[in-house]
N, C-alpha and C positions, 0 to 999 in steps of 0.2 A: 503492501502499499505506500502511493509516495503522498507528503502531506504540501498543501501550497503556502510557503511563505509569503507570507504579506509583510512588506517593509517600510518602513517611517520616510518616504522618498522627497516629501514636498519639501519647497525651500521655506527657510525658518522663516525668511526676510519676506514672503508672499503677503498678500492684503487677505482680509480673511475672507472673501468671496472665492478668493483660489483655495484657501485652507478646505472651507467648506466643501467645495466641488472634489474634492481628493478624497476627503474622509466619506464622502455619500461614495466617490468609487471604491475605494476600499472595501465598505459595506456592503456597496452591489443593492444601495440603495436608489431607488429611484426618486423625483422631487415629490412626485406624491407621495409615496410612500412615507416620506422622511416630514412632510407638512402632517400628514395624517397623524405620526407618534408625537409629532411636537405641539401640537393643536393651534397650525397656521393654515396657510393656503398655501398650494404650489406656487402661484406666482408671486408669494411675497419670497419663498425661498429662492425664485430665478430673480429674482428684483436683490435678494442680498449677492447672490453669486455675481451677478453682474455689475453690482457695484452701482444699481441703482437705486437703494433703499440699504439705511445702515442701521443694523441691527442692534436693538437694547442691550444693556446688560444680562439682563433676564432670558431674552428670545437667545442670546448666546450660549449662554447655559442650559436651556433645553434643547435647542439645536445640538450641542454637545451631547448630552445626558441620551436623547434618541437615536445618536448615533453609536453610544457607549466608546466616546473618545477617553484613553487614558486620562488622569490627572495631569501628568506634565503638560499632555498638547491641550487639555482644556486651557491651562495659564496659556498657551500660545496662543489659541485662541481668541480669547480676552483680549492679549495684549497687539494683537492685529486687528483689534475693533475698535483699539484705543482705551478699554478700560485695565484697570490693574489686576495683578494674576490674583484666585482668591485660595488657590489649595495653597497651604506653607510646605517649604523645605525643610524638614527638622533635620539637622544630624542624627545620626545614630551615638547612643550615648547621651543625648542632651535631655535637659529636664520635660522637655514636649514629649518624647518618644519615652516617657519613664516606665509607663505600663507594658509597653512593647518590649523594650529592652528585658525586664523581669521576667516577660512570659516568654523569649525567646531565652532567656539562662535558665530559666525551668523545664523548656523543653531540649536542651542541650545536657542538662544535668540530668534529668530522668533518662533518656537513652542511652548513658554509659550502660555497660564497657564498650557498646558500638559505635562507629564514626555519626557524627551529623554536622552538618555546617549551614552557616545562613549565607545566603547568595543575593545579593542586588542583581536589578534586572541584567545587567552583561554579563553574568556567570564568573563575578568575582568575589572571592571568598571574604566575607567580612568576621564571621565570627568563628569560631571551631572548637569542639569538646574535648575532651584528653583521646576520648576513642579515633577521634577526626586528626589530632596531632600524632598519633600512634602512627597511622595510617599512611599518612602523607612522610612524617619522618623514613619511614620502611620505604616508601616509592622512590622517596630523594634522596637517599644518603648517598653519599654523605653530603651533600649539598644542604642547605638551609631549605626551607618553604618559600619559592618569591614571592614578592612585594610589589602589586598585589598579585594575588594568585589567582588566576583565570582557568576555571575547569574545564571550559570547551578546550584551550588549547594545551594543557596537562594532556588531555586526553587523546588528543586528534594530534598536534604538530611532534613531532619522530623527538623522543626524548625517554628519561627514566622511565617515567608515568607509563607511556603508551608501551616500553619495552616490559613491563609489568603483564599488561593485560595479555591475556594467554587467547581470547577468543576476542580481542579489537575490532577481526574481520566484521564481528556482530554487532558492536557495540557500539561502533566511529558513525555507521550510515544511522543507527537508532538515536543516537544521541544528537544529532544534526536535525532530525525530524522532532525531538522535543524541542529545540531552539527555538521552533516555530509554534508550537503547541502552545507553549507555556511563557508563551510571550507577554505584555503585562497585555489585555486587550484582544491579544490575539497577532500586535503586529510589532515585529520587531526597530527597535530605538536605529538611530542611524548609525551608531557604531556597531552596535551587538551583528547587525544587516553586512557591513562591512565586513567583520570579523568573519561572521558564518559565510557568507561568498568569498573569504579569501581560502577557507579552511576544505570548503568544499571543491577547488580548485585548485590543490595539493593534486600531483598526479596519480598516488596510490590510491587518494581519496575519491578521486572523480572516476578512476577505474572500478574500484568499488560501487559506488551511486550507479553506474552506466549497467551492474549486473543484476539482473532481473532477480536471481535468486537472492539477493543482500535484502529485498523485498517481503519476503516469503516466511515468517518466524513459523517455527516451529512448537513454540513453548510459549503459553499465558504470558510471560513477564522475561523479558532480556536478560539474566543473571550478569553479573561484571567478576570474570574470572583472575583475580589480582595472584601473581606470583609473589611471596614475601619471604626470599631467600628459602630454607627448606619447605617452608608450608606454602598450600594454593587453599584460600578464602574466596568465597564463592556468595555474592553479596547482590542483593537488589533494594531499591529504595521507594520511599513514598515522598511525594513532596505538598506542604503546607503554604497557605497563604494569609493572609489577612481579609477576616470576611467584608467590614463592612470599612476600609480606609479612608480619611478624609485629608492626609498626609500624603504627597508624593511620595518622600522615603518609605515612607510604610506600604502602599499599594505596591512596591518594586521589589520588597522583600520577599524572599522563599527561604523555607527549611527543609533542607534535604535531608531524612533520615535512612541510615543503610542497617537493614536487616540481613543476617543472615541465610540464606539458603536452605541448610538442611545440619543434621546434627556433627556433620563432619566438621562444619567451618566453626560452629559453635564450639567444638572441643580445641582446635586449632589458633579460636582467636583467646582463648582464656591460657592457650599455652603461651602467646603472645605477648597477651597484656600483662600476665602475670613475671616476665620475664626483663621487661624493658620500664622505665623509668620515664616517664615527659613530661 
């Protein structure tokens, strides 16, 4: 199965009408359908897109909600229409995101001894628990974990992490498919879209993606098989997001928690974690 990756390609300096047309095209929504959901008329939507009408702040937000535009890009729509952004962009660790930080810490701690990480929308690792620190430490040794650590790059570009993934040929196409499916609002931001494009263009990755067999999974979940020294562990993951965010950073956070596939991995992980201090 293939996944159509939608990318944030609109010019950030575009006027509101251009941005509205862009998002309507992304959502494959007609002016009539958009007008119906936003409680306005197709004529008014047409006038806004062509610059013949200037929307109010409330109308900008109604149109953005109707198109399920991510919060960061809703701010861009407001700016293009001449209004101040509505949605804050707090830093993780700030007082504004105190409840979020506490919840993330609890999730990471409760998932021990298995790995769990917090990532932003660009797949950059922001927080790790002890299990994830152990996993990355084993995969990258003797080098330290890079800053920032980007999961897509670590898994797909040549390097020690990729060399440790025994079923890389199955994991890489699935991971690239995930990048589009898990994007905020189903739309990759400009930087992540460029990263995905570059990774897909790597010769061995392009060859994999061109092989129909790579899109024919034989199991309900694709495990990642890591070789960690003399041990082999097989892990699958669950991804969690914040349900009702009103802050840009909060909307873009994801927690990925890894679970052992079988009893052999549970036993191997107990041996690994009991012998190493991290």
